C-alpha positions in Angstrom: -45.0 48.6 -38.3 -43.5 45.3 -39.4 -40.8 45.6 -36.8 -43.3 46.2 -34.1 -45.4 43.2 -35.0 -42.2 41.0 -35.1 -41.2 42.3 -31.7 -44.6 41.5 -30.2 -44.6 38.1 -31.7 -41.0 37.4 -30.5 -41.8 38.5 -26.9 -45.0 36.4 -26.9 -43.0 33.3 -27.9 -40.3 34.0 -25.4 -42.7 34.5 -22.4 -44.9 31.6 -23.5 -41.8 29.3 -23.1 -40.3 31.0 -20.0 -43.5 31.3 -18.0 -43.9 27.5 -17.5 -40.3 27.3 -16.4 -40.9 29.9 -13.7 -44.0 28.0 -12.7 -41.8 24.9 -12.3 -38.9 26.7 -10.6 -40.5 27.2 -7.2 -41.5 23.5 -6.6 -41.0 21.6 -9.8 -38.3 20.0 -11.8 -36.0 23.1 -12.0 -36.2 23.6 -8.3 -35.0 20.0 -7.8 -32.2 20.5 -10.3 -31.0 23.6 -8.6 -31.0 21.9 -5.2 -28.9 19.2 -6.8 -26.4 21.8 -8.1 -26.2 23.5 -4.7 -25.3 20.2 -3.0 -22.9 19.3 -5.7 -21.0 22.6 -5.3 -20.7 21.8 -1.6 -19.3 18.4 -2.6 -22.2 16.6 -1.1 -22.5 14.2 -4.0 -24.8 11.8 -2.4 -27.6 14.3 -1.8 -26.9 15.9 -5.2 -27.4 12.5 -6.9 -30.7 12.1 -5.0 -32.1 15.3 -6.5 -30.8 14.6 -10.0 -32.3 11.1 -9.9 -35.7 12.7 -9.0 -35.3 15.1 -12.0 -34.6 12.3 -14.5 -37.4 10.2 -13.1 -39.8 13.1 -13.9 -38.1 14.0 -17.2 -35.9 11.3 -18.7 -34.8 13.7 -21.5 -33.3 16.2 -19.1 -29.7 15.9 -20.5 -28.0 18.2 -18.0 -29.3 16.2 -15.0 -27.8 13.0 -16.6 -24.5 14.8 -17.0 -24.5 16.0 -13.4 -25.4 12.5 -12.2 -22.5 11.1 -14.1 -20.2 13.7 -12.6 -21.3 12.9 -9.1 -20.8 9.2 -9.6 -17.4 9.9 -11.1 -16.4 12.0 -8.0 -17.6 9.2 -5.7 -15.5 6.6 -7.6 -18.5 4.8 -9.1 -17.0 4.8 -12.6 -19.2 2.0 -14.1 -22.3 3.8 -13.0 -20.9 7.2 -14.2 -20.5 5.6 -17.7 -24.1 4.4 -17.6 -25.3 7.9 -16.8 -23.1 9.6 -19.4 -24.4 7.2 -22.1 -27.9 8.1 -21.1 -27.1 11.8 -21.7 -25.4 10.9 -25.0 -28.5 9.2 -26.2 -30.4 12.5 -26.0 -27.6 14.8 -27.2 -24.8 13.4 -29.3 -21.5 15.1 -30.0 -21.8 17.6 -27.1 -18.2 18.3 -25.9 -19.2 18.4 -22.2 -20.6 14.8 -22.5 -17.6 13.6 -24.5 -15.0 15.0 -22.2 -16.7 13.5 -19.1 -16.9 10.2 -20.9 -13.2 10.4 -21.6 -12.4 11.1 -17.9 -14.5 8.1 -16.9 -12.7 5.9 -19.4 -9.4 7.0 -17.8 -10.7 5.9 -14.4 -11.7 2.6 -15.9 -8.3 2.1 -17.4 -9.5 2.5 -21.0 -6.7 5.0 -21.8 -6.6 4.6 -25.6 -10.4 5.1 -25.8 -10.1 8.2 -23.6 -7.3 9.7 -25.7 -9.2 9.2 -28.9 -12.2 11.1 -27.4 -10.2 14.1 -26.3 -8.3 14.3 -29.6 -11.5 14.1 -31.6 -13.1 16.9 -29.5 -10.0 19.1 -30.1 -10.3 18.5 -33.9 -13.9 20.0 -33.8 -13.3 22.5 -30.9 -9.6 23.4 -30.9 -10.0 25.7 -27.9 -11.8 23.2 -25.7 -9.9 23.4 -22.4 -11.6 20.3 -20.8 -10.1 18.0 -23.5 -6.6 19.4 -22.5 -7.4 18.6 -18.9 -8.2 15.0 -19.9 -5.1 14.6 -22.0 -3.1 16.0 -19.0 -4.5 13.3 -16.7 -3.5 10.6 -19.3 0.0 12.0 -19.2 0.1 11.7 -15.4 -1.2 8.2 -15.5 1.7 7.3 -17.9 4.2 9.0 -15.6 4.9 12.0 -17.8 4.6 15.0 -15.6 6.2 17.3 -18.1 3.5 16.3 -20.7 0.8 17.0 -18.2 2.3 20.4 -17.5 2.2 21.1 -21.2 -1.4 20.2 -21.5 -2.4 22.4 -18.6 -0.4 25.2 -20.2 -2.3 24.8 -23.4 -5.6 25.1 -21.5 -4.3 28.3 -19.8 -3.3 29.8 -23.1 -7.0 29.6 -24.2 -8.4 30.8 -20.8 -5.8 32.9 -19.0 -7.8 33.0 -15.8 -9.0 29.4 -15.8 -9.2 28.3 -12.2 -8.6 24.6 -12.8 -5.6 25.3 -15.2 -3.9 27.6 -12.7 -4.4 25.3 -9.7 -3.4 22.2 -11.7 -0.2 23.8 -13.0 0.6 25.0 -9.4 0.2 21.4 -8.1 2.0 19.7 -11.0 5.0 22.1 -10.6 5.1 21.5 -6.9 5.0 17.8 -7.4 8.1 18.2 -9.7 9.7 20.4 -7.0 9.6 23.4 -9.3 8.4 25.5 -6.4 9.2 29.0 -7.9 7.0 28.2 -10.9 4.4 26.7 -8.7 4.3 29.9 -6.7 3.6 32.0 -9.8 0.6 30.0 -10.8 -0.7 29.8 -7.2 -0.4 33.6 -6.7 -2.4 34.2 -10.0 -5.1 31.8 -8.7 -5.2 33.6 -5.4 -5.5 37.0 -7.0 -8.4 35.9 -9.3 -10.2 33.8 -6.8 -9.4 35.3 -3.4 -11.8 34.1 -0.8 -12.4 30.8 -2.6 -12.1 28.1 0.1 -10.8 25.4 -2.3 -8.1 27.7 -3.7 -6.8 28.4 -0.2 -7.1 24.6 0.6 -4.9 23.8 -2.4 -2.5 26.6 -1.5 -2.1 24.9 1.9 -1.5 21.6 0.1 1.2 23.1 -2.1 3.0 24.9 0.8 2.8 21.7 2.9 4.5 19.8 -0.1 7.3 22.3 0.2 7.6 21.9 4.0 6.4 25.5 4.6 4.0 24.6 7.4 3.6 28.2 8.5 2.1 29.3 5.1 0.2 26.0 4.8 -1.4 26.6 8.2 -2.4 30.1 7.3 -4.2 29.0 4.1 -5.9 26.0 5.7 -7.2 28.3 8.4 -8.5 30.7 5.8 -10.2 27.8 4.0 -12.1 26.7 7.1 -13.0 30.3 8.0 -14.6 30.8 4.5 -16.3 27.4 4.6 -17.0 26.1 8.1 -18.1 22.8 6.7 -14.9 22.1 4.7 -13.9 18.9 6.5 -11.0 18.2 4.1 -9.5 21.5 5.1 -9.8 20.8 8.8 -8.2 17.4 8.2 -5.3 19.1 6.3 -5.0 21.6 9.1 -4.7 18.8 11.7 -1.9 17.1 9.6 -0.1 20.4 9.2 -0.2 20.9 13.0 0.9 17.3 13.5 4.0 18.0 11.3 4.7 21.0 13.6 4.5 18.7 16.7 1.4 20.5 18.1 -0.3 17.3 19.1 -2.8 18.7 21.6 -4.2 20.9 18.9 -4.5 17.9 16.5 -6.5 16.1 19.2 -8.8 19.2 19.5 -9.5 19.4 15.8 -10.0 15.7 15.6 -12.6 15.9 18.4 -14.3 18.7 16.5 -14.5 16.6 13.3 -15.7 13.6 15.2 -18.4 15.7 16.9 -19.6 16.8 13.4 -19.5 13.2 12.1 -18.7 10.2 14.2 -18.1 8.3 10.9 -15.0 10.4 10.0 -12.5 7.7 10.3 -9.6 10.0 9.2 -10.3 12.1 12.3 -10.1 8.9 14.5 -6.7 8.1 12.9 -5.3 11.6 13.4 -6.4 11.6 17.0 -4.8 8.3 17.6 -1.4 9.3 16.1 -1.4 12.5 18.1 -2.2 10.7 21.4 0.6 8.2 20.6 3.0 11.1 20.3 1.8 12.5 23.6 2.7 9.2 25.2 -1.0 8.3 25.7 -0.5 4.9 24.0 -3.4 3.0 25.6 -5.7 5.9 24.7 -4.4 5.8 21.1 -5.2 2.1 20.9 -8.8 2.7 22.1 -9.3 5.5 19.6 -8.0 3.5 16.7 -10.1 0.5 17.8 -13.1 2.7 17.5 -12.0 4.1 14.2 -11.6 0.6 12.8 -15.2 -0.2 13.7 -16.2 2.6 11.3 -13.6 1.7 8.6 -12.4 -1.9 9.1 -10.4 -1.8 5.9 -8.1 1.1 6.8 -5.0 -1.0 7.0 -2.8 1.9 7.8 -4.8 2.7 10.9 -4.8 -1.0 11.8 -1.1 -1.3 11.3 -0.4 1.7 13.6 -2.7 0.2 16.3 -1.2 -3.3 16.1 2.3 -1.9 16.6 1.1 -0.1 19.7 -0.7 -3.2 21.0 2.5 -5.3 20.9 4.5 -2.6 22.7 2.0 -1.4 25.3 -0.7 -3.9 26.1 -0.4 -7.0 28.3 -0.8 -10.4 26.7 -3.9 -11.2 28.8 -5.9 -8.1 27.5 -9.2 -9.5 26.4 -9.4 -7.3 23.4 -6.6 -9.1 21.7 -8.8 -11.9 20.5 -11.2 -9.4 19.0 -8.4 -7.7 17.0 -7.0 -11.0 15.9 -10.3 -12.0 14.4 -9.8 -9.6 11.5 -6.7 -11.5 10.4 -8.4 -14.9 11.0 -11.2 -13.9 8.7 -8.7 -12.6 6.1 -6.8 -15.9 6.3 -10.0 -17.9 5.6 -10.6 -15.7 2.5 -7.1 -16.5 1.3 -7.7 -20.2 1.9 -11.0 -20.0 -0.1 -8.8 -18.7 -3.1 -6.3 -21.5 -2.5 -3.6 -18.9 -1.5 -1.7 -20.8 1.2 1.0 -18.2 1.6 -1.6 -15.5 2.1 -3.4 -17.6 4.7 -0.1 -18.3 6.5 0.7 -14.6 6.6 -2.7 -13.7 8.1 -2.6 -16.4 10.7 0.9 -15.2 11.7 -0.4 -11.7 12.1 -3.3 -12.9 14.2 -0.8 -14.8 16.5 1.4 -11.8 16.9 -1.6 -10.0 18.3 -3.0 -12.8 20.3 -0.4 -15.6 20.8 -2.9 -17.7 22.8 -5.6 -17.6 20.2 -6.6 -21.3 19.8 -8.5 -20.9 16.5 -5.6 -19.1 14.8 -3.0 -21.4 16.3 -4.7 -24.6 15.3 -5.5 -23.3 11.8 -1.9 -22.2 11.3 -0.7 -25.6 12.6 -3.0 -27.4 10.1 -1.5 -25.4 7.2 1.9 -26.5 8.3 0.8 -30.1 8.4 -0.7 -29.7 5.0 2.6 -28.5 3.6 4.6 -31.4 5.2 6.2 -29.3 7.9 5.6 -31.9 10.6 8.2 -30.9 13.1 7.0 -27.3 13.2 3.4 -28.6 13.3 4.3 -30.7 16.4 5.8 -27.7 18.1 2.6 -25.8 17.5 0.5 -28.6 19.1 2.8 -28.7 22.1 2.4 -24.9 22.5 -1.4 -25.4 22.6 -1.1 -28.2 25.1 1.1 -26.1 27.4 -0.8 -22.8 27.2 -4.4 -23.7 26.4 -4.9 -27.0 28.1 -7.3 -25.6 30.8 -9.6 -24.0 28.2 -10.0 -27.1 25.9 -12.9 -29.5 26.1 -12.3 -33.1 27.1 -12.8 -34.2 23.5 -10.4 -31.5 22.1 -7.7 -32.4 24.7 -8.0 -36.1 23.8 -7.6 -35.4 20.1 -4.7 -33.1 20.8 -2.8 -35.6 23.0 -3.4 -38.3 20.4 -1.9 -36.2 17.6 1.1 -35.2 19.7 1.7 -38.9 20.6 1.4 -39.9 17.0 3.8 -37.3 15.6 6.3 -37.8 18.4 6.5 -41.4 17.3 6.6 -40.5 13.6 9.5 -38.0 14.2 11.6 -39.9 16.6 14.2 -40.6 13.8 14.7 -37.2 12.4 18.0 -35.5 11.4 17.9 -33.5 14.7 17.8 -36.8 16.7 20.5 -38.4 14.5 22.9 -35.4 14.8 21.8 -34.4 18.4 20.9 -30.8 17.7 18.0 -28.5 18.7 17.0 -27.0 15.3 14.5 -24.5 16.7 17.2 -22.7 18.7 19.7 -22.1 15.9 20.9 -18.6 15.1 20.3 -18.5 11.3 20.8 -14.8 10.7 23.0 -14.2 7.6 21.7 -10.9 6.4 21.5 -7.5 8.2 19.3 -4.9 6.5 18.4 -1.3 7.6 15.3 0.5 6.4 15.2 4.3 6.4 12.6 6.9 5.5 12.6 10.7 4.8 10.1 13.2 6.4 6.8 13.0 4.6 5.5 16.3 3.3 2.9 15.1 0.8 0.6 12.7 2.8 -2.8 14.2 3.1 -4.8 11.1 4.0 -2.8 9.6 6.9 -0.1 11.5 8.8 3.4 10.0 9.0 2.8 7.4 6.3 6.5 7.1 5.4 7.4 6.3 9.0 4.6 3.8 9.4 5.5 2.1 6.1 9.1 1.8 7.2 8.2 0.3 10.5 5.7 -2.1 8.9 8.2 -3.1 6.2 10.8 -3.9 8.9 8.2 -5.7 10.9 7.1 -7.9 8.0 10.6 -9.5 8.0 10.1 -10.6 11.7 9.3 -14.2 10.6 12.3 -14.5 8.3 14.8 -16.5 10.4 17.7 -15.8 8.0 17.5 -11.9 8.0 17.6 -9.2 10.7 15.8 -6.0 9.5 15.8 -2.8 11.5 14.3 0.6 11.0 15.3 3.9 12.4 12.6 5.7 14.5 13.5 9.2 13.2 13.6 10.2 9.5 16.9 10.7 7.7 17.7 13.9 5.8 18.5 11.9 2.6 20.8 9.3 1.1 24.0 10.6 2.8 22.7 10.2 6.4 21.2 6.8 5.6 24.4 5.6 4.1 26.4 6.8 7.1 24.1 5.0 9.5 24.2 1.8 7.4 27.9 1.7 7.0 28.6 2.4 10.6 26.1 -0.2 11.6 27.8 -2.8 9.3 24.5 -3.5 7.5 24.7 -5.6 4.3 22.1 -3.5 2.6 19.9 -0.5 3.4 16.6 0.6 1.9 15.0 4.1 1.6 11.2 3.8 1.5 8.5 6.2 0.7 4.7 5.8 0.3 2.1 7.8 -1.5 -1.6 7.1 -1.3 -4.9 8.0 -2.9 -8.4 7.4 -1.7 -8.5 3.8 -3.0 -4.9 3.0 -3.8 -1.3 3.4 -2.7 2.2 3.1 -4.1 5.2 2.0 -2.0 8.6 3.1 -3.5 11.9 1.5 -2.4 15.5 1.9 -3.4 18.0 -0.8 -2.2 21.7 0.2 -1.6 24.8 -1.7 -0.7 25.6 -0.9 2.9 29.3 -1.1 2.4 29.7 0.9 -0.9 26.4 2.9 -1.0 25.9 1.9 -4.6 22.3 1.4 -5.8 21.3 -2.2 -6.2 17.6 -2.0 -7.2 14.7 0.5 -7.4 11.1 -0.7 -7.3 7.6 0.7 -7.1 4.7 -1.4 -5.8 1.2 -0.4 -6.6 -1.9 -1.7 -4.7 -5.6 -1.1 -4.9 -8.7 -2.7 -3.4 -8.8 -4.5 0.0 -5.6 -5.6 1.7 -3.6 -3.3 -0.5 -1.2 -2.2 2.2 -0.3 -5.7 3.4 0.0 -6.8 -0.2 2.5 -4.2 -1.3 4.5 -4.9 1.9 4.6 -8.6 1.0 5.7 -7.7 -2.5 8.4 -5.4 -1.2 9.6 -8.2 1.1 9.7 -10.5 -1.9 11.7 -8.0 -4.0 14.4 -7.9 -1.2 14.4 -11.7 -0.6 14.8 -12.6 -4.3 18.1 -10.7 -4.3 19.5 -12.4 -1.2 21.6 -15.5 -1.6 20.5 -18.6 0.3 23.4 -19.1 2.7 24.0 -21.1 5.9 26.8 -22.7 7.8 28.2 -26.1 8.6 27.0 -27.2 12.0 28.6 -30.6 12.3 30.8 -32.9 10.2 31.3 -36.6 10.2 33.7 -37.6 7.5 32.2 -36.7 4.1 28.8 -36.1 5.7 28.0 -32.6 7.1 24.9 -31.0 8.7 24.0 -27.5 7.7 21.5 -25.0 9.2 19.2 -24.9 6.1 16.2 -27.0 5.4 12.7 -27.1 3.8 11.9 -23.9 5.7 14.3 -22.2 3.3 13.0 -24.2 0.3 16.1 -26.4 0.3 15.5 -29.9 -1.1 17.6 -33.0 -1.8 19.9 -32.4 -4.8 20.5 -28.7 -3.9 24.1 -27.8 -4.7 26.2 -25.4 -2.5 29.7 -24.0 -2.5 31.7 -24.1 0.8 33.6 -20.9 1.7 35.9 -20.3 4.6 34.4 -18.7 7.6 34.0 -14.9 7.5 35.5 -14.6 4.0 32.3 -13.7 2.1 31.2 -10.1 1.3 28.4 -8.5 -0.8 29.1 -7.6 -4.4 29.8 -3.9 -4.8 27.1 -2.7 -7.3 24.7 -5.6 -7.7 23.1 -8.3 -5.7 25.1 -11.5 -4.9 28.3 -12.4 -3.1 32.0 -12.3 -3.8 34.9 -14.2 -2.3 38.5 -15.1 -3.2 39.0 -18.3 -5.2 41.5 -19.4 -2.5 38.6 -19.3 0.0 36.5 -21.7 -1.9 37.2 -25.0 -0.1 34.7 -27.4 -1.5 31.1 -28.2 -2.6 28.1 -29.8 -0.9 25.2 -31.8 -2.4 22.2 -32.1 -0.1 21.1 -35.7 0.3 18.5 -35.4 3.1 16.4 -32.2 3.8 14.8 -31.7 7.2 12.6 -28.8 8.0 15.3 -26.6 9.7 18.5 -28.6 9.0 19.8 -30.7 6.2 22.6 -33.2 5.6 24.7 -33.8 2.6 27.9 -35.1 1.0 30.9 -32.8 0.7 33.6 -32.8 -2.0 36.8 -30.9 -1.1 38.6 -28.6 -3.6 42.2 -29.5 -4.3 44.4 -32.1 -2.6 44.1 -30.9 1.0 40.9 -30.9 3.1 40.2 -27.4 4.5 36.5 -27.9 5.2 35.5 -27.1 8.9 32.5 -26.5 11.0 31.2 -22.9 10.8 32.4 -22.6 7.2 29.7 -20.9 5.1 27.6 -22.6 2.4 26.1 -20.6 -0.5 23.5 -21.9 -2.9 24.5 -22.6 -6.5 21.5 -24.5 -7.9 18.3 -26.3 -7.0 16.7 -29.2 -8.8 13.0 -28.6 -9.8 10.4 -29.7 -7.3 8.9 -32.1 -9.9 12.2 -33.8 -10.5 12.7 -34.3 -6.8 9.1 -35.3 -6.0 8.7 -32.5 -3.5 5.4 -30.7 -2.9 5.2 -26.9 -3.1 5.4 -25.3 0.3 3.4 -22.1 1.1 6.5 -20.0 2.1 7.0 -16.5 0.8 9.4 -15.2 3.4 12.8 -16.7 2.6 15.8 -15.7 0.4 15.6 -17.4 -3.0 18.7 -16.3 -4.9 22.0 -18.1 -5.9 25.5 -16.8 -5.3 25.1 -14.2 -8.1 21.8 -12.8 -6.8 19.7 -14.6 -9.4 16.3 -15.8 -8.3 16.2 -19.6 -8.4 12.6 -20.2 -7.1 9.5 -18.1 -6.9 8.3 -16.8 -3.6 4.5 -17.4 -3.6 3.2 -13.9 -3.0 0.7 -12.8 -5.6 -1.5 -15.8 -5.8 -5.1 -16.1 -7.0 -7.5 -13.3 -7.7 -5.4 -10.5 -6.0 -2.7 -10.5 -8.6 -5.3 -10.4 -11.4 -6.8 -7.3 -9.7 -3.3 -5.7 -9.6 -2.6 -6.4 -13.3 -5.9 -4.9 -14.3 -5.6 -1.8 -12.1 -4.3 1.5 -13.5 -1.6 3.0 -11.2 -2.6 6.5 -10.3 -0.2 9.1 -8.9 -1.6 10.4 -5.7 -1.7 13.9 -7.1 -4.5 12.8 -9.5 -7.0 12.7 -6.6 -6.4 16.4 -5.9 -6.4 17.4 -9.6 -9.5 15.4 -10.4 -11.6 17.2 -7.8 -10.7 20.7 -8.9 -13.7 22.2 -10.7 
């Protein structure tokens, strides 16, 4: 009897609590929560957040809704907001492992690695079999560049849950990233056997096969993913990239049109359509497509770079759209100026003028920066260009001011070194360094197709304003180091570079290895990380700087008058009075075998030079011969030994970041002004994320 009474009382208590929940479920708070869950499972984090916010507005103590809100914000990259939400959840329910683990993941994204590590380790002390903490520790290992450590953490998670979806897929991805393809295949097959028909599993299988270069298998799985889930846009985008790698460009255009039809704001589809049209030889159509895509996502620098290369090659100079495209760089230049970053402003005005050489606003602003930095001869050349090409479009007042300035500077500069020595400095051939840039086929870019090729072309292009170097890139990829070395040696290049680029949603990393073109020996290896706006152009400028700081400042003797000589180096190369050079016989210098710098025979060292007067493109100085006999002649080479400090010499700093800055041993003598202002602070605070993390983070 007692048992019956207890059972009745128990059922009464249960149904008295459950009944109100059922009453709510059809139109109340639980209904809203479940709608949020549904949208979150479909990766529609915006709508999911909307429903969760409605839930917590009605019931602030609904812990699960706060957790889900935090997770949605985390997936959207709003990490500060995610932390606010997770702390709300924590205020209602402390020491819950789900809350702590998500907080740890948010800490990782915010760069608080030590705090995150402490959270995961503390959770594992209380809950030794908690797999999510192992996932968090794995991500920390990836951030710190330890892929083997990440693999161990995912393996620990798999030991505790042998069919865990995230553990299997993460291991498959990490092994593929480490090129352990056989092991990756084992984990992938297990995931496919347990979760056959899951669209995300097939999507990640397509990613892994694409990383291996097995495009047939990758295409198969990406097609299964979109068949299972017709709204899986990421899978359609991946399918388009896979088809692009197979040179099926018309199909890429068709899929891109399908995605654009679904959402005109899909800028990735606009990019893909543009690169496919370019491959089909429809270059002007590609430019129009990219132009539209950039109205949707103006900060997609990779799309912009691709478009600008096509513009220079295929559009006439009088195309009216050039001024519109140049405006982007003009506005960027103004932002750099507001941060007192002269080198950044010069770079952006130069990019604007490459697109639209007749742009008055960019030309006059660029000229004014030259004047500000004391480059009066080049400033005068810019004014004369404006007078010649824009005279008809200037107002009477502007024309009068322009003519007055030209007249004043012509009078000021009538007694320059160029006049004294009777040379035309702007027509000198200053090329002393020949560099080749190569890239390998890209099998792991899932945001932009052909990123390695585009990065290589952009990297070569960024040297176009460097008078002392000639940098070329090969249109087709190389199979590896051997082919690159063969091309570089046969082409008699001083150095060659192999570039690759990986990118995430909000960051990218440019990797470069520099080799000696004669010996093939490695000179330097660098990795450049960028996040935030202008990240692509910034890592390119930093790459250029890394090359230039290893190149010796070298020129040649143009003319000689007794002990006075004229050389083809000046303030444009950061040469100032007091600079010391060695003089080496013509054609007797070669690059050092296994490091930066130059080598020559002692017998070919014929004297020294001290600069007494530095012009903008040329300088004069006093020579001192070596030994009893004078062997110094015109066309002999000069290589930099040392520079006096700008303060000692009374020189002002010039906003130049595109010239060699090393001495004869390849040691940097002066800083190229690249990472000025707030941008470098942003880089220093940023946490470099391997591109694979974007994929791993979104596996549920």
